[in-house]
KETINU-255295 format. One line per 2 residues: number of its first residue (from 1); their letters; for each residue y, x, z of N, C-alpha, C, CB. Coordinates in nm, 4 decimals, decimal comma. Glycine has a CB too. Example, Ala and Ser with C-alpha at 12.3 -4.5 7.8 and 13.67 -1.06 7.14 Angstrom:
1> as> -0,5690/1,3190/0,7800/-0,4500/1,2300/0,7800/-0,3300/1,3200/0,7800/-0,4473/1,1308/0,9046 ~ -0,2250/1,2850/0,7080/-0,1060/1,3670/0,7140/0,0030/1,2900/0,7870/-0,0598/1,4084/0,5725 .
END
This chain:
1> xx> 6,7420/6,7543/10,9245/6,7204/6,8892/10,8725/6,6946/6,8880/10,7227/6,6039/6,9555/10,9445 ~ 6,6153/6,7881/10,6774/6,5854/6,7818/10,5349/6,7135/6,7648/10,4549/6,4880/6,6670/10,5050 .
3> xx> 6,8055/6,6833/10,5070/6,9314/6,6625/10,4371/7,0125/6,7912/10,4273/7,0128/6,5552/10,5069 ~ 7,0113/6,8689/10,5357/7,0835/6,9964/10,5351/7,0216/7,0911/10,4343/7,0834/7,0603/10,6751 .
5> xx> 6,8847/7,0983/10,4309/6,8163/7,1867/10,3367/6,8467/7,1466/10,1933/6,6651/7,1847/10,3610 ~ 6,8453/7,0166/10,1668/6,8742/6,9697/10,0308/7,0175/7,0036/9,9907/6,8510/6,8180/10,0201 .
7> xx> 7,1089/6,9903/10,0881/7,2491/7,0229/10,0581/7,2645/7,1710/10,0270/7,3403/6,9841/10,1760 ~ 7,1989/7,2562/10,1093/7,2071/7,4005/10,0851/7,1432/7,4374/9,9515/7,1393/7,4778/10,1990 .
9> xx> 7,0307/7,3713/9,9200/6,9642/7,3972/9,7918/7,0549/7,3593/9,6759/6,8316/7,3196/9,7826 ~ 7,1231/7,2454/9,6906/7,2136/7,2024/9,5852/7,3277/7,3025/9,5664/7,2696/7,0637/9,6167 .
11> xx> 7,3796/7,3556/9,6779/7,4866/7,4560/9,6716/7,4380/7,5811/9,5992/7,5360/7,4924/9,8136 ~ 7,3142/7,6242/9,6306/7,2593/7,7430/9,5662/7,2407/7,7218/9,4168/7,1267/7,7812/9,6300 .
13> xx> 7,1920/7,6038/9,3787/7,1702/7,5736/9,2373/7,3026/7,5715/9,1622/7,0977/7,4390/9,2212 ~ 7,4017/7,5025/9,2199/7,5324/7,4953/9,1545/7,5978/7,6325/9,1470/7,6239/7,3978/9,2287 .
15> xx> 7,5826/7,7093/9,2556/7,6395/7,8439/9,2552/7,5740/7,9318/9,1508/7,6255/7,9076/9,3918 ~ 7,4401/7,9202/9,1400/7,3687/7,9985/9,0389/7,4098/7,9591/8,8987/7,2188/7,9818/9,0548 .
17> xx> 7,4268/7,8285/8,8780/7,4700/7,7828/8,7456/7,6091/7,8331/8,7135/7,4666/7,6304/8,7374 ~ 7,6951/7,8329/8,8149/7,8313/7,8826/8,7934/7,8329/8,0303/8,7597/7,9165/7,8576/8,9162 .
19> xx> 7,7528/8,1084/8,8336/7,7449/8,2523/8,8072/7,6880/8,2774/8,6687/7,6590/8,3230/8,9136 ~ 7,5816/8,2020/8,6344/7,5218/8,2183/8,5020/7,6188/8,1838/8,3916/7,3983/8,1329/8,4892 .
21> xx> 7,6956/8,0772/8,4137/7,7944/8,0380/8,3134/7,9024/8,1427/8,2968/7,8571/7,9056/8,3502 ~ 7,9461/8,1997/8,4091/8,0498/8,3032/8,4008/7,9968/8,4265/8,3287/8,0998/8,3414/8,5415 .
23> xx> 7,8736/8,4668/8,3608/7,8171/8,5856/8,2960/7,8042/8,5651/8,1452/7,6798/8,6193/8,3564 ~ 7,7628/8,4440/8,1049/7,7526/8,4162/7,9612/7,8900/8,4232/7,8961/7,6891/8,2777/7,9367 .
25> xx> 7,9883/8,3652/7,9624/8,1251/8,3680/7,9078/8,1759/8,5107/7,8984/8,2205/8,2837/7,9947 ~ 8,1505/8,5905/8,0032/8,2057/8,7254/8,0092/8,1343/8,8204/7,9141/8,1975/8,7787/8,1508 .
27> xx> 8,0059/8,8006/7,8897/7,9301/8,8938/7,8068/7,9123/8,8475/7,6630/7,7961/8,9169/7,8676 ~ 7,9367/8,7215/7,6349/7,9128/8,6730/7,4984/8,0314/8,5946/7,4448/7,7878/8,5859/7,4943 .
29> xx> 8,0515/8,4755/7,4951/8,1511/8,3855/7,4362/8,2915/8,4449/7,4394/8,1505/8,2522/7,5091 ~ 8,3266/8,5110/7,5476/8,4618/8,5649/7,5641/8,4994/8,6613/7,4519/8,4737/8,6355/7,6984 .
31> xx> 8,4030/8,7375/7,4023/8,4318/8,8427/7,3052/8,3888/8,8061/7,1639/8,3641/8,9702/7,3466 ~ 8,3270/8,6928/7,1479/8,2762/8,6553/7,0149/8,3910/8,6325/6,9172/8,1888/8,5285/7,0239 .
33> xx> 8,3713/8,6675/6,7903/8,4757/8,6427/6,6907/8,4909/8,4938/6,6635/8,4444/8,7168/6,5604 ~ 8,5987/8,4589/6,5959/8,6235/8,3203/6,5590/8,5903/8,3005/6,4114/8,7703/8,2808/6,5882 .
35> xx> 8,5180/8,1948/6,3826/8,4972/8,1578/6,2428/8,6271/8,0965/6,1918/8,3763/8,0580/6,2264 ~ 8,6765/8,1479/6,0818/8,8034/8,0997/6,0258/8,7738/7,9820/5,9336/8,8789/8,2138/5,9485 .
37> xx> 8,8179/7,8660/5,9733/8,7900/7,7442/5,8977/8,9145/7,6830/5,8359/8,7237/7,6431/5,9864 ~ 9,0325/7,7290/5,8803/9,1580/7,6723/5,8303/9,2338/7,7777/5,7491/9,2459/7,6205/5,9479 .
39> xx> 9,2927/7,7344/5,6385/9,3810/7,8203/5,5579/9,3135/7,9501/5,5144/9,5067/7,8530/5,6361 ~ 9,1859/7,9424/5,4811/9,1136/8,0629/5,4407/9,1764/8,1266/5,3170/8,9666/8,0300/5,4137 .
41> xx> 9,2087/8,0451/5,2176/9,2646/8,0999/5,0938/9,3980/8,1681/5,1177/9,2811/7,9902/4,9904 ~ 9,4807/8,1097/5,2040/9,6120/8,1681/5,2303/9,5991/8,3007/5,3054/9,6987/8,0701/5,3106 .
43> xx> 9,5082/8,3057/5,4014/9,4855/8,4301/5,4753/9,4335/8,5385/5,3817/9,3861/8,4074/5,5912 ~ 9,3378/8,5025/5,2986/9,2823/8,5991/5,2036/9,3889/8,6485/5,1065/9,1657/8,5369/5,1262 .
45> xx> 9,4766/8,5606/5,0657/9,5843/8,5978/4,9731/9,6783/8,6988/5,0366/9,6629/8,4737/4,9292 ~ 9,7156/8,6765/5,1627/9,8049/8,7693/5,2317/9,7396/8,9068/5,2456/9,8432/8,7141/5,3703 .
47> xx> 9,6126/8,9086/5,2827/9,5414/9,0352/5,3009/9,5269/9,1113/5,1695/9,4038/9,0099/5,3616 ~ 9,4841/9,0413/5,0670/9,4585/9,1081/4,9401/9,5858/9,1599/4,8753/9,3883/9,0141/4,8457 .
49> xx> 9,6980/9,0907/4,8985/9,8249/9,1309/4,8382/9,8934/9,2427/4,9153/9,9173/9,0122/4,8289 ~ 9,8413/9,2783/5,0303/9,9023/9,3829/5,1110/9,8688/9,5206/5,0529/9,8549/9,3727/5,2577 .
51> xx> 9,9339/9,6237/5,1073/9,9094/9,7592/5,0589/9,7936/9,8252/5,1307/10,0333/9,8435/5,0745 ~ 9,6758/9,7681/5,1206/9,5596/9,8231/5,1897/9,5122/9,9512/5,1219/9,4459/9,7201/5,1940 .
53> xx> 9,4478/10,0355/5,2003/9,3892/10,1590/5,1490/9,2434/10,1651/5,1922/9,4676/10,2843/5,1992 ~ 9,1626/10,2331/5,1106/9,0194/10,2431/5,1385/8,9594/10,3500/5,0491/8,9480/10,1065/5,1171 .
55> xx> 8,8454/10,4057/5,0906/8,7723/10,4946/5,0000/8,7158/10,4120/4,8850/8,6582/10,5707/5,0751 ~ 8,6569/10,4756/4,7844/8,6014/10,3988/4,6717/8,5097/10,2861/4,7185/8,5245/10,4913/4,5778 .
57> xx> 8,5266/10,1701/4,6575/8,4506/10,0513/4,6973/8,3020/10,0684/4,6660/8,5054/9,9264/4,6264 ~ 8,2145/10,0180/4,7538/8,0709/10,0221/4,7239/8,0299/9,9251/4,6138/7,9919/9,9918/4,8485 .
59> xx> 8,1226/9,8433/4,5672/8,0900/9,7516/4,4576/8,1551/9,6166/4,4764/7,9399/9,7345/4,4456 ~ 8,1681/9,5399/4,3674/8,2377/9,4109/4,3758/8,1678/9,3083/4,4633/8,2542/9,3541/4,2392 .
61> xx> 8,0393/9,3245/4,4838/7,9666/9,2265/4,5664/7,9638/9,2646/4,7141/7,8242/9,2115/4,5159 ~ 8,0226/9,3790/4,7493/8,0206/9,4234/4,8893/8,1050/9,3311/4,9757/8,0716/9,5684/4,9013 .
63> xx> 8,0590/9,3001/5,0955/8,1418/9,2197/5,1864/8,2672/9,2962/5,2253/8,0622/9,1803/5,3127 ~ 8,3792/9,2273/5,2333/8,5068/9,2913/5,2639/8,5398/9,2782/5,4124/8,6193/9,2302/5,1790 .
65> xx> 8,6064/9,3800/5,4630/8,6622/9,3781/5,5980/8,8003/9,4411/5,5917/8,5697/9,4537/5,7000 ~ 8,8972/9,3749/5,6542/9,0329/9,4280/5,6639/9,0634/9,4583/5,8096/9,1368/9,3282/5,6052 .
67> xx> 9,1183/9,5776/5,8331/9,1691/9,6125/5,9653/9,3194/9,6321/5,9540/9,0992/9,7409/6,0217 ~ 9,3964/9,5527/6,0284/9,5417/9,5629/6,0287/9,5810/9,6405/6,1539/9,6102/9,4207/6,0245 .
69> xx> 9,6581/9,7481/6,1358/9,6863/9,8378/6,2471/9,8247/9,8992/6,2323/9,5798/9,9478/6,2560 ~ 9,8664/9,9694/6,3351/9,9879/10,0495/6,3281/9,9582/10,1864/6,3882/10,1066/9,9797/6,4024 .
71> xx> 10,0335/10,2870/6,3460/10,0094/10,4234/6,3922/10,0476/10,4342/6,5392/10,0890/10,5258/6,3070 ~ 9,9627/10,5016/6,6137/9,9853/10,5142/6,7573/9,9134/10,4086/6,8384/10,1314/10,5075/6,7865 .
73> xx> 9,8461/10,3155/6,7735/9,7684/10,2114/6,8427/9,6327/10,2705/6,8817/9,7501/10,0833/6,7520 ~ 9,6122/10,2955/7,0092/9,4883/10,3582/7,0544/9,3667/10,2690/7,0300/9,4982/10,3923/7,2022 .
75> xx> 9,3839/10,1391/7,0492/9,2720/10,0468/7,0247/9,2343/10,0461/6,8769/9,3083/9,9038/7,0710 ~ 9,3340/10,0581/6,7898/9,3072/10,0623/6,6454/9,2304/10,1886/6,6091/9,4388/10,0554/6,5652 .
77> xx> 9,2755/10,3020/6,6627/9,2093/10,4291/6,6333/9,0661/10,4292/6,6849/9,2873/10,5456/6,6947 ~ 9,0439/10,3704/6,8017/8,9091/10,3659/6,8572/8,8177/10,2803/6,7704/8,9118/10,3119/7,0005 .
79> xx> 8,8658/10,1637/6,7261/8,7831/10,0794/6,6399/8,7516/10,1523/6,5098/8,8537/9,9453/6,6108 ~ 8,8525/10,2141/6,4511/8,8307/10,2829/6,3236/8,7284/10,3952/6,3371/8,9624/10,3391/6,2705 .
81> xx> 8,7446/10,4786/6,4384/8,6561/10,5932/6,4545/8,5153/10,5518/6,4946/8,7126/10,6880/6,5572 ~ 8,5054/10,4461/6,5747/8,3755/10,4022/6,6243/8,2984/10,3173/6,5248/8,3934/10,3257/6,7507 .
83> xx> 8,3688/10,2315/6,4497/8,3007/10,1292/6,3721/8,3057/10,1459/6,2204/8,3574/9,9996/6,4063 ~ 8,4171/10,1919/6,1657/8,4302/10,1918/6,0203/8,3285/10,2817/5,9497/8,5689/10,2347/5,9827 .
85> xx> 8,2952/10,4001/6,0019/8,1932/10,4794/5,9325/8,0596/10,4070/5,9185/8,1719/10,6092/6,0054 ~ 8,0142/10,3427/6,0261/7,8860/10,2709/6,0202/7,8950/10,1499/5,9278/7,8430/10,2261/6,1609 .
87> xx> 8,0090/10,0817/5,9299/8,0254/9,9662/5,8417/8,0219/10,0086/5,6953/8,1569/9,8935/5,8726 ~ 8,0893/10,1181/5,6635/8,0888/10,1660/5,5248/7,9486/10,2122/5,4845/8,1904/10,2812/5,5067 .
89> xx> 7,8780/10,2755/5,5766/7,7414/10,3180/5,5487/7,6517/10,1980/5,5199/7,6855/10,3986/5,6661 ~ 7,6834/10,0841/5,5830/7,6065/9,9610/5,5610/7,6494/9,8883/5,4339/7,6214/9,8679/5,6806 .
91> xx> 7,7444/9,9445/5,3586/7,7850/9,8842/5,2316/7,9026/9,7905/5,2407/7,6720/9,8115/5,1736 ~ 7,9798/9,8000/5,3488/8,0961/9,7128/5,3660/8,2182/9,7793/5,3018/8,1221/9,6832/5,5176 .
93> xx> 8,2956/9,7009/5,2305/8,4220/9,7478/5,1720/8,5290/9,7342/5,2792/8,4605/9,6663/5,0416 ~ 8,5407/9,8381/5,3643/8,6302/9,8344/5,4801/8,7674/9,8871/5,4411/8,5722/9,9166/5,5975 .
95> xx> 8,8699/9,8039/5,4533/9,0049/9,8346/5,4087/9,0999/9,8396/5,5275/9,0526/9,7312/5,3062 ~ 9,1964/9,9295/5,5205/9,2925/9,9480/5,6290/9,4316/9,9091/5,5805/9,2914/10,0945/5,6800 .
97> xx> 9,4992/9,8241/5,6563/9,6374/9,7844/5,6275/9,7243/9,8366/5,7409/9,6514/9,6277/5,6119 ~ 9,8123/9,9309/5,7078/9,9032/9,9863/5,8087/10,0393/9,9191/5,7978/9,9171/10,1398/5,7923 .
99> xx> 10,0956/9,8880/5,9133/10,2297/9,8291/5,9170/10,3164/9,9096/6,0132/10,2243/9,6787/5,9598 ~ 10,4467/9,9033/5,9927/10,5434/9,9637/6,0851/10,6098/9,8501/6,1605/10,6500/10,0528/6,0096 .
101> xx> 10,5880/9,8428/6,2883/10,6381/9,7298/6,3664/10,7908/9,7273/6,3677/10,5842/9,7362/6,5098 ~ 10,8489/9,6079/6,3719/10,9955/9,5977/6,3777/11,0488/9,6379/6,5139/11,0404/9,4556/6,3449 .
103> xx> 11,1791/9,6638/6,5200/11,2439/9,6943/6,6478/11,2296/9,5754/6,7420/11,3938/9,7296/6,6270 ~ 11,2286/9,6043/6,8702/11,2183/9,4989/6,9713/11,3313/9,5171/7,0719/11,0789/9,5018/7,0425 .
105> xx> 11,4171/9,4148/7,0829/11,5308/9,4191/7,1752/11,6166/9,5437/7,1542/11,4815/9,4142/7,3195 ~ 11,6344/9,5783/7,0278/11,7178/9,6930/6,9954/11,6502/9,8278/7,0078/11,8355/9,6920/7,0809 .
107> xx> 11,5226/9,8289/7,0479/11,4491/9,9541/7,0637/11,3520/9,9708/6,9473/11,3732/9,9574/7,1995 ~ 11,3479/10,0894/6,8861/11,2584/10,1104/6,7718/11,1124/10,1130/6,8146/11,2936/10,2405/6,7002 .
109> xx> 11,0276/10,0496/6,7363/10,8834/10,0494/6,7599/10,8099/10,1325/6,6552/10,8299/9,9062/6,7600 ~ 10,8863/10,1999/6,5695/10,8276/10,2894/6,4709/10,9231/10,4053/6,4486/10,7976/10,2150/6,3375 .
111> xx> 10,8721/10,5124/6,3891/10,9541/10,6299/6,3608/10,9908/10,6320/6,2125/10,8797/10,7603/6,4008 ~ 11,0927/10,7108/6,1747/11,1254/10,7233/6,0330/11,0073/10,7730/5,9500/11,2427/10,8169/6,0156 .
113> xx> 10,9319/10,8711/6,0026/10,8155/10,9211/5,9306/10,7078/10,8158/5,9142/10,7586/11,0404/6,0014 ~ 10,6908/10,7335/6,0164/10,5925/10,6251/6,0097/10,6319/10,5242/5,9027/10,5790/10,5552/6,1463 .
115> xx> 10,7578/10,4864/5,9002/10,8031/10,3900/5,8003/10,7880/10,4458/5,6589/10,9489/10,3511/5,8263 ~ 10,8213/10,5732/5,6425/10,8084/10,6353/5,5112/10,6622/10,6391/5,4664/10,8668/10,7772/5,5134 .
117> xx> 10,5716/10,6695/5,5587/10,4297/10,6792/5,5243/10,3712/10,5419/5,4944/10,3515/10,7460/5,6377 ~ 10,4099/10,4429/5,5718/10,3637/10,3068/5,5443/10,4084/10,2633/5,4046/10,4170/10,2082/5,6514 .
119> xx> 10,5339/10,2891/5,3724/10,5836/10,2516/5,2398/10,5044/10,3222/5,1301/10,7332/10,2852/5,2269 ~ 10,4771/10,4502/5,1495/10,4020/10,5263/5,0492/10,2601/10,4721/5,0331/10,3971/10,6748/5,0875 .
121> xx> 10,1962/10,4382/5,1430/10,0612/10,3826/5,1358/10,0605/10,2489/5,0626/10,0030/10,3657/5,2762 ~ 10,1580/10,1657/5,0909/10,1638/10,0348/5,0252/10,1932/10,0498/4,8759/10,2709/9,9462/5,0916 .
123> xx> 10,2764/10,1474/4,8405/10,3142/10,1638/4,6994/10,2017/10,2268/4,6185/10,4406/10,2494/4,6875 ~ 10,1391/10,3337/4,6734/10,0444/10,4118/4,5938/9,8999/10,4067/4,6425/10,0885/10,5530/4,5909 .
125> xx> 9,8758/10,3426/4,7553/9,7383/10,3240/4,8061/9,6603/10,4554/4,8083/9,6632/10,2210/4,7201 ~ 9,7204/10,5557/4,8664/9,6640/10,6900/4,8674/9,5741/10,7079/4,9894/9,7761/10,7963/4,8664 .
127> xx> 9,4436/10,6966/4,9691/9,3492/10,7067/5,0797/9,3505/10,8460/5,1426/9,2087/10,6726/5,0319 ~ 9,3624/10,9505/5,0602/9,3662/11,0865/5,1134/9,4864/11,1062/5,2056/9,3704/11,1883/4,9989 .
129> xx> 9,6006/11,0481/5,1689/9,7175/11,0556/5,2557/9,6902/10,9846/5,3871/9,8405/10,9949/5,1867 ~ 9,6275/10,8692/5,3805/9,5984/10,7968/5,5042/9,5065/10,8788/5,5948/9,5343/10,6605/5,4730 .
131> xx> 9,4034/10,9399/5,5373/9,3120/11,0217/5,6184/9,3868/11,1369/5,6860/9,1974/11,0772/5,5308 ~ 9,4755/11,1999/5,6122/9,5534/11,3106/5,6674/9,6433/11,2610/5,7802/9,6378/11,3778/5,5572 .
133> xx> 9,7059/11,1466/5,7605/9,7944/11,0889/5,8623/9,7152/11,0508/5,9870/9,8682/10,9653/5,8064 ~ 9,6013/10,9869/5,9669/9,5202/10,9420/6,0803/9,4666/11,0595/6,1617/9,4042/10,8559/6,0310 .
135> xx> 9,4476/11,1738/6,0968/9,3933/11,2900/6,1669/9,4998/11,3665/6,2437/9,3257/11,3824/6,0687 ~ 9,6267/11,3412/6,2146/9,7366/11,4118/6,2811/9,7747/11,3405/6,4109/9,8594/11,4222/6,1874 .
137> xx> 9,8301/11,4122/6,5077/9,8811/11,3466/6,6284/9,9866/11,2426/6,5922/9,9400/11,4506/6,7260 ~ 9,9800/11,1287/6,6555/10,0700/11,0184/6,6198/10,2161/11,0548/6,6364/10,0390/10,8969/6,7036 .
139> xx> 10,2470/11,1394/6,7348/10,3868/11,1730/6,7622/10,4292/11,3046/6,6971/10,4096/11,1806/6,9118 ~ 10,3459/11,3574/6,6078/10,3772/11,4849/6,5434/10,3403/11,4783/6,3955/10,3025/11,6018/6,6130 .
141> xx> 10,4067/11,3901/6,3261/10,3810/11,3696/6,1833/10,5121/11,3855/6,1085/10,3177/11,2291/6,1560 ~ 10,5286/11,4952/6,0330/10,6570/11,5203/5,9677/10,6793/11,4394/5,8404/10,6684/11,6651/5,9356 .
143> xx> 10,5743/11,3762/5,7901/10,5842/11,3011/5,6633/10,6384/11,3910/5,5520/10,6758/11,1762/5,6803 ~ 10,5938/11,5133/5,5532/10,6439/11,6121/5,4579/10,6050/11,5744/5,3150/10,5902/11,7518/5,4923 .
145> xx> 10,7034/11,5786/5,2257/10,6782/11,5484/5,0862/10,6719/11,4009/5,0532/10,5531/11,6113/5,0453 ~ 10,6909/11,3150/5,1525/10,6879/11,1699/5,1313/10,8308/11,1193/5,1184/10,6135/11,0970/5,2479 .
147> xx> 10,8608/11,0430/5,0162/10,9982/10,9902/5,0021/11,0367/10,9078/5,1242/11,0111/10,9040/4,8740 ~ 11,1538/10,9286/5,1794/11,1954/10,8523/5,2976/11,2142/10,7045/5,2642/11,3256/10,9098/5,3553 .
149> xx> 11,1763/10,6218/5,3585/11,1967/10,4772/5,3409/11,3357/10,4360/5,3860/11,0909/10,3976/5,4188 ~ 11,3830/10,4957/5,4942/11,5168/10,4619/5,5446/11,6217/10,5057/5,4430/11,5433/10,5290/5,6829 .
151> xx> 11,7100/10,4147/5,4093/11,8133/10,4448/5,3117/11,7718/10,4195/5,1688/11,8550/10,5852/5,3256 ~ 11,6458/10,3887/5,1481/11,5952/10,3555/5,0147/11,5677/10,2052/5,0127/11,4649/10,4387/4,9791 .
153> xx> 11,6442/10,1329/4,9334/11,6353/9,9869/4,9350/11,4948/9,9400/4,8998/11,7366/9,9262/4,8379 ~ 11,4356/9,9995/4,7961/11,3039/9,9544/4,7503/11,1965/9,9828/4,8544/11,2674/10,0221/4,6180 .
155> xx> 11,1977/10,1034/4,9100/11,0928/10,1383/5,0065/11,1138/10,0692/5,1410/11,0882/10,2895/5,0265 ~ 11,2378/10,0458/5,1779/11,2623/9,9670/5,2988/11,2097/9,8249/5,2809/11,4130/9,9645/5,3327 .
157> xx> 11,2213/9,7726/5,1591/11,1701/9,6380/5,1316/11,0176/9,6353/5,1429/11,2142/9,5909/4,9912 ~ 10,9521/9,7459/5,1062/10,8063/9,7533/5,1194/10,7669/9,7500/5,2669/10,7513/9,8818/5,0517 .
159> xx> 10,8406/9,8244/5,3502/10,8140/9,8216/5,4943/10,8296/9,6793/5,5479/10,9089/9,9183/5,5696 ~ 10,9341/9,6111/5,5041/10,9560/9,4725/5,5478/10,8463/9,3807/5,4980/11,0913/9,4218/5,4991 .
161> xx> 10,7900/9,4109/5,3806/10,6804/9,3282/5,3286/10,5607/9,3318/5,4227/10,6385/9,3758/5,1883 ~ 10,5352/9,4479/5,4830/10,4268/9,4569/5,5802/10,4540/9,3714/5,7030/10,4053/9,6011/5,6216 .
163> xx> 10,5785/9,3738/5,7486/10,6146/9,2914/5,8639/10,6092/9,1432/5,8300/10,7538/9,3281/5,9139 ~ 10,6496/9,1101/5,7083/10,6419/8,9704/5,6647/10,4976/8,9230/5,6602/10,7072/8,9531/5,5270 .
165> xx> 10,4067/9,0133/5,6200/10,2646/8,9765/5,6152/10,2151/8,9382/5,7544/10,1798/9,0930/5,5584 ~ 10,2574/9,0129/5,8559/10,2179/8,9803/5,9933/10,2775/8,8466/6,0352/10,2622/9,0915/6,0907 .
167> xx> 10,4031/8,8232/5,9978/10,4672/8,6953/6,0310/10,3930/8,5780/5,9680/10,6134/8,6953/5,9847 ~ 10,3380/8,5996/5,8489/10,2611/8,4936/5,7832/10,1248/8,4757/5,8480/10,2443/8,5242/5,6346 .
169> xx> 10,0635/8,5875/5,8851/9,9285/8,5798/5,9411/9,9264/8,5210/6,0816/9,8659/8,7170/5,9431 ~ 10,0303/8,5477/6,1607/10,0280/8,5076/6,3018/9,9990/8,3584/6,3205/10,1607/8,5420/6,3670 .
171> xx> 10,0726/8,2666/6,2567/10,0405/8,1249/6,2781/9,9093/8,0837/6,2138/10,1515/8,0383/6,2244 ~ 9,8761/8,1443/6,0999/9,7506/8,1093/6,0325/9,6303/8,1478/6,1177/9,7422/8,1782/5,8955 .
173> xx> 9,6347/8,2654/6,1765/9,5260/8,3081/6,2637/9,5273/8,2299/6,3942/9,5358/8,4581/6,2920 ~ 9,6479/8,2016/6,4457/9,6576/8,1237/6,5690/9,5926/7,9876/6,5558/9,8021/8,1071/6,6090 .
175> xx> 9,6045/7,9264/6,4388/9,5412/7,7958/6,4157/9,3896/7,8053/6,4175/9,5872/7,7377/6,2827 ~ 9,3373/7,9274/6,4044/9,1927/7,9490/6,4085/9,1479/8,0135/6,5401/9,1497/8,0361/6,2910 .
177> xx> 9,2384/8,0140/6,6395/9,2030/8,0629/6,7720/9,2126/8,2131/6,7893/9,0666/8,0204/6,8041 ~ 9,2754/8,2837/6,6934/9,2850/8,4291/6,7011/9,4269/8,4674/6,7397/9,2448/8,4953/6,5666 .
179> xx> 9,4417/8,5353/6,8504/9,5745/8,5789/6,8948/9,6178/8,7003/6,8137/9,5745/8,6119/7,0469 ~ 9,7467/8,7273/6,8152/9,7985/8,8451/6,7468/9,7930/8,9640/6,8416/9,9434/8,8213/6,6963 .
181> xx> 9,6974/9,0522/6,8176/9,6840/9,1775/6,8911/9,6171/9,2754/6,7962/9,6013/9,1597/7,0255 ~ 9,6339/9,4027/6,8228/9,5855/9,5034/6,7286/9,4668/9,5803/6,7843/9,6970/9,5998/6,6928 .
183> xx> 9,3705/9,6112/6,6966/9,3701/9,5804/6,5542/9,3313/9,4365/6,5259/9,2764/9,6730/6,4819 ~ 9,3949/9,3786/6,4248/9,3492/9,2518/6,3698/9,2378/9,2852/6,2709/9,4672/9,1710/6,3009 .
185> xx> 9,1228/9,2252/6,2878/9,0099/9,2532/6,1991/8,9605/9,1216/6,1403/8,8950/9,3272/6,2751 ~ 8,9548/9,1157/6,0088/8,9089/8,9967/5,9368/8,7983/9,0393/5,8405/9,0273/8,9267/5,8600 .
187> xx> 8,6906/8,9647/5,8366/8,5807/9,0020/5,7467/8,5073/8,8787/5,6966/8,4826/9,0963/5,8177 ~ 8,4274/8,9024/5,5946/8,3403/8,8000/5,5387/8,1960/8,8423/5,5641/8,3675/8,7789/5,3857 .
189> xx> 8,1175/8,7539/5,6213/7,9768/8,7846/5,6430/7,9030/8,7779/5,5091/7,9135/8,6866/5,7466 ~ 7,7823/8,8280/5,5076/7,7078/8,8320/5,3817/7,6688/8,6933/5,3324/7,5836/8,9164/5,3979 .
191> xx> 7,6758/8,5928/5,4206/7,6519/8,4558/5,3746/7,7823/8,3825/5,3458/7,5711/8,3787/5,4782 ~ 7,8956/8,4569/5,3411/8,0208/8,3992/5,2936/8,1131/8,3428/5,3987/7,9911/8,2947/5,1999 .
193> xx> 8,0767/8,3501/5,5271/8,1668/8,3005/5,6312/8,2812/8,3984/5,6526/8,0907/8,2776/5,7631 ~ 8,4002/8,3440/5,6762/8,5167/8,4260/5,7065/8,5351/8,4255/5,8577/8,6453/8,3735/5,6328 .
195> xx> 8,5417/8,5439/5,9171/8,5542/8,5542/6,0613/8,6628/8,6540/6,0964/8,4209/8,5948/6,1251 ~ 8,7055/8,6525/6,2216/8,8094/8,7450/6,2622/8,8202/8,7566/6,4122/8,9406/8,7031/6,2052 .
197> xx> 8,8877/8,8613/6,4555/8,9133/8,8785/6,5980/9,0311/8,9728/6,6159/8,7875/8,9324/6,6714 ~ 9,0929/8,9635/6,7315/9,1834/9,0684/6,7770/9,0931/9,1656/6,8513/9,3033/9,0123/6,8691 .
199> xx> 9,0466/9,2693/6,7819/8,9369/9,3526/6,8324/8,9880/9,4706/6,9152/8,8525/9,4041/6,7160 ~ 9,0747/9,4416/7,0117/9,1287/9,5486/7,0939/9,0336/9,5903/7,2048/9,2600/9,5065/7,1531 .
201> xx> 8,9260/9,5146/7,2265/8,8306/9,5469/7,3313/8,6958/9,5845/7,2691/8,8147/9,4281/7,4289 ~ 8,6337/9,6878/7,3233/8,5078/9,7375/7,2675/8,3953/9,6338/7,2728/8,4649/9,8623/7,3416 .
203> xx> 8,4059/9,5344/7,3609/8,3025/9,4313/7,3677/8,2931/9,3511/7,2379/8,3302/9,3375/7,4844 ~ 8,3997/9,3523/7,1564/8,3966/9,2764/7,0308/8,3188/9,3487/6,9215/8,5382/9,2491/6,9829 .
205> xx> 8,2994/9,4785/6,9359/8,2459/9,5576/6,8254/8,1059/9,5138/6,7833/8,2436/9,7035/6,8635 ~ 8,0226/9,4832/6,8817/7,8829/9,4524/6,8489/7,8707/9,3285/6,7616/7,8021/9,4332/6,9761 .
207> xx> 7,9647/9,2358/6,7771/7,9605/9,1149/6,6944/7,9935/9,1468/6,5489/8,0582/9,0097/6,7486 ~ 8,0886/9,2379/6,5278/8,1232/9,2769/6,3922/8,0055/9,3461/6,3266/8,2462/9,3679/6,3914 .
209> xx> 7,9437/9,4394/6,3995/7,8276/9,5113/6,3445/7,7136/9,4153/6,3127/7,7792/9,6191/6,4430 ~ 7,6878/9,3216/6,4018/7,5788/9,2276/6,3797/7,6056/9,1403/6,2574/7,5582/9,1403/6,5035 .
211> xx> 7,7287/9,0897/6,2432/7,7631/9,0038/6,1302/7,7445/9,0758/5,9965/7,9071/8,9551/6,1434 ~ 7,7687/9,2069/5,9964/7,7687/9,2821/5,8710/7,6475/9,3759/5,8596/7,8978/9,3627/5,8590 .
213> xx> 7,5459/9,3505/5,9396/7,4199/9,4263/5,9341/7,4443/9,5761/5,9445/7,3446/9,3951/5,8047 ~ 7,5306/9,6152/6,0377/7,5630/9,7579/6,0537/7,5105/9,8124/6,1863/7,7150/9,7796/6,0451 .
215> x> 7,4158/9,7432/6,2477/7,3591/9,7908/6,3750/7,2623/9,9059/6,3509/7,2871/9,6759/6,4492 .
END
């Protein structure tokens, strides 16, 4: 009987440890951001050279955060609406990089108005235009008054520059354990660490807020 009791006790202990390990993985480790330790300079160069838009910076010493997104991305809109106001209030220089995704298997993944607006944002970094675009329904944006990108060699090249930036970032982020999913969020903590995540799940948000003292 003692042997049976010891065996059952061992099963309970191992089972409890397994459950505890799973809960820790599911509530913490699974959603934690990745510290970027490889190719930091190259990643920063790609981000800084992109056509990001932002409200006036809180200052040169403010920690930077980049959110890479595309119009119509519900996860991107949720992160922006939920997190960026608090981050900016905490003194973070939160920047938005919009891209127009390339066609996939012959099917368009962006609209003409989207491509035109992305090109305009990259060329002129017009934050007011971005706010107006973000507030409009994703499928009802006429891009009125914005020069068309399609048929314009220079502006089409700007749209491609955004896609090229993603092509450059994908392997660099992959080497740091970050998959390509939207929104891509990269930031620097106040002690200088570079971190990032594919923040498509709300469980990731608390880590960003904690890193940047925006709780």
